[in-house]
N, C-alpha and C positions, 0 to 999 in steps of 0.2 A: 419402472426407472432402475436404470446403471449410472451407477456414481462412478465417474473416474477419477483416478489420483485421490483415492478416498482413506485417509489414516486412522488407526484408532479413534483416535481423540473425536474426530468428526463423526465417526460410525457411532458413536453414542448417544450422539446429540441427535442425529437423525433416526434411530431406533427409539427414543423417548419421544420425540414429536411426534412418529408415525403413530403411535398409538392412539391418535386422537384424527388420522387420515385413512384412506383405504386403498391407497397407493402400494403395489409389489416394490419393495427396494432391492437391487444386488449391487454390491459392492465391489469395486475393484482398484488394486494399488495402482494400478499401471494409468502411467498418462495418457491422457487423447492424442493419437497422431496418426499419420497415415498407416503407419504398420498396425496401430492397436483398435481403430474405428472399425474392423469389421465385427467387432468383438460386442458392437452393437445391435447386431443385426437380429430383428423381433422384437428390439425394445421403443416402444412409442416415445420416451423419451429419456436424454440422456443428462446426466448433472456434471457440470464443470467448474473448474477452478481457474486460478491468472495464470498456471502458465501451462493448462492444456492448449494445442494447436488445435484451431477453428477456422482452418484456412477454405477457400473451395474446392481443393482436393477432398480435402476430411467431409465436410459438409454433404459434397456428391455422396460419398460413402456412405453415410450416415443415411440421408435421403432414400438411395438406393434400399437401404434394409430398413427401413418402414418406420423410420423416426421421424415425429411430426413435431418436437418441442424441444430447445436447447435451456435448460436451468442454468443460468449461472447462479451459483451458489457465493458471490460477490458484487462489488458494487460496479468495479470497472469490467468492460466488455472490450478492451482496446484488439484484445488477440481473438476477436470474433470479425469474419469476413461478413460483415453486415448486407451488402450488395449482392452477396452472393447465396446467403439465407434467405434473402427474399425472394432472391429469383427463385430459389428451390422450395418454398412455401414453406419454410422451416420460421416456427415463432420462437423467439429469443428474449427468454425473461431474465432480470436479474434482482438483485435484491439491494436495493438502493440507498438503506441505511439499517445496519443493523445495531451496533453501539457505538457510537463517535466517539464516548467516554474512551473505551479501550484502546484506540490509534490514538486520541490526544494526549491519555495517563501515559501511554509508551512513549512519545514525544517527549515530555516532560521528563520521564524516568531517564533517558538517554542525556538529555541536556545537564541534568543534574549527576549523572554518575560520570558524566565527561568533565565537568567543571569541576567539582569536588574529587575527583581521580577515585572515585570507589572502586571500581573494579583495579587498580594495581593498587591501593593498600589493601584489599581483601587479600591478593596474592601474595601480598608481604608479610602479612600477619600471620598466614598460615605457615611461611617458613621461618616463622621468630622473628623477624625483621621489623620493628617498633618505629624505625627513624621516619621522620615527617617532608626529609628532602626529597623536592619534588613533587610534591603533593598539594603546592598550594593552588586556591581557587578563589573566587571572587563572588560579592554579595549580588545577587540578581535582583535585589530590592534596587530599585535605581536606574537599572539598565532600561535598553530600550530594544523591542523584541519586535520583530518585524513578521509579520504573517502574511503568507501570498496563498490564497486561497480562502477565503471565510463560507465555506458550505459548512454543515453539520459539523465535521472533526476539526477545520479552521476556527469557527465559533467557539468551540468548546476549548479549546487549545488558548486562544485567545482569553477567556475568563478565567483561565486557571492562570496565565501569567498575568493578568492584571490582580489577581489576589495574590500575587507574591510581590505587589510594589512596583512593576514592571511599566514604564511607558509605554504600549501596544500601539505599533501600525499596523496598518493592514492595506493588501490591495487585491481587488478582485475587481472585474469589467463589469461588473453589477451588483454594484455594493447593496447590502442589506441594511435598511436603517434599522432592525430589530438587533441589532448586535449587539455586545455588553458594553454598558458604560465604561467609561477610560478607552475606548479602543477608538483609533482615529484612521480613516482613509487618506490615503494618500495615493500620488502618482508612484508607480514601480521604481524609477528614478529616485526619489524620495528615498522611499525604504530602503533599498540598496544601498545609498549612501549613509542613512541616519541610525541601522539598526547594530547594535552589538551580537544580536544574535539573531538568527533567520530561520524560518522553520516553516518546510514547504507543505502545502494541503491541497494540491493543484489535481485535476484529473489530466492524464496522458492525453492530448489532442496533437493534429500537426502543429498548432500555433504554441504550444507546452514542451514539444521534446526538445532536450537540452537548452531549457529556458537559465538552466545554469548553466552558463559556458564560458569560453575567457574574457569576454565582454563585460558579460554582467560580473562575475568575479572582481575584474579590474576595476568597477564602480563601488564597490563594498569597502565598508570598513575596515583597514589593517587590521587584524586580527579579531577578524570576527568569527563566532562560530555557525555551523550551518547543518541542522537537522532536518532528514527525510526520512518520513513514513508513508509518504504518498506511492510513488510510480520510480520505478528507477533512472527511466529514461528521460526524465526531467533535466537529469544531473548528466552534464559531459565528466564523465570519468575521468582522463584521462587531464582535462583542461583542471578538475578539481586535485587532482594527483599533482600538478604542478603548483598549484597556489597554496598547497599544504606546505610543499618543499620551500616554497619561498617565503612564508609567516604571512602570506595574506589571508590565509583561513588558517584560524588556530586548533579550531577541532572540526572534527566532522563526526556526528552520530547519523548512523544511516541503517534500518531496517530494511532496506530494499537496494537494488544492486540492476544496472540496467543490462545486463546479461545473463541475469540470476535462470532463466528460465534450463532447467537442465541440471544445474550445481543446487540451491536452494530444495529446503525440503528431504534431503539427501544426506548421508554419512559418508563422508569420502575421508573420514580419521585413516582408514586403512591404506587407501591408495592414494592420499595425497589429489591437491586442487591442479588442475590441469589449465586455470587460468591465469595467466600471469598477472592482469591487470588486478583481478580482487586478492591475488595473492601479497601485490604490492602494497595496497590499500592498507591487507589484514597486518602487513609488518611493520605499519606507520605506529607508533605508540600514542599519535594525538587524533587515531581514528577508532570508531566503537561501533562496530559493525554484530546486527544480530539478524536471525534468519527469516526475513519476513512474518514475525511471530506478532507483529503489534495488535492483530485483531484477536489474538488468542486467549481468552479468557470464557470462561464458561458464560458467561452472558451473553458476550456477543454470538456463540456458537449454538445458543438457543435458539438466538435469534435469527441467524442464519438460515435454520432448517426450518423453525416453524416458518418464516415467509416464502421460502422455497418451497415449501407443500401445500401452502394456498395461495401461491402462485400456479401451481400445478391444479389445484382444486376448481379457480377460476377457469384455466384454459379447459379442461375436463365437462365443466358443466355450461360451455359456451359465454360464460359472464366476462364482463370489460377487462382486460389486461393492464390493469395500472402499471404498473412494472415490466412491460413488455417496452423492446428497444429496436428500434426500427434506423434504417439507412441517415436519417433528418435524425437522430440520435449522437451521429460520431460530433456533433459541434453542440453540446449541454448548453445550457442556458446561462451556467453559471461556474466557477471554478471555486 
């Protein structure tokens, strides 16, 4: 197995998990692309992450080089051309759930930091400025929180916010009756219009791309706080910037960005960002951006490595592949 775009923190988790398996692992720091796909020649399996390119051209290079299986070490698979993979005889596997708590807790951390201006206070006091001007927040208790997408992560987030004493509204095309007490399913229209805080936990599909756009932003309560730890393209970034400038959105906490591929997971401190839209977001004092780190906990990385290798065990034995994704998976059963 060759792991593309593999960082030191991931390598440690895979090395620890590999002790209980028989796969031979090779780690590459470069992303998978048309230029790098030939590096997989001779490997039966490739392991990829969210910003690797797995379009038809790349998959053809992989298949021609002897690759049989693509193991995604993440839940998302929107960067994989599943039709092409199926036609080429490539099996695509994923990690459907690692630690939903990791992502849900990061969403709450973004919300708390934005609300109570923790990032601003931290910077101030390090310079000897203990003024409280401009640091006013609000009580979460009693606020209405909207959760869009109530899968494992959305469910965890909803439970946490219910624990804060919030009124929690949820929208999902396929409501799960097992959702936490105090969480009420409503229409998307009602959620947008009634929520003080909205957190996104939906996958990226053709139907959810730019789910948050000019029209949906206009339907939100003025002064709403928006959190996105799911997928960047769920949000039309230009529309969000306009809503932030007009005060329709009071604050935004983003762990993902719709054009993050090629930017996130890299150090641009010496050369500067070349993405003007992201630079504009970062310049706004009411926006907090983290670099797709919501998943980054020891527990989550251990789970990702273990499930990835178990997926490969099953593939090698010819056992049922519970975590395989096919063209039919493009429209998941729930968000």
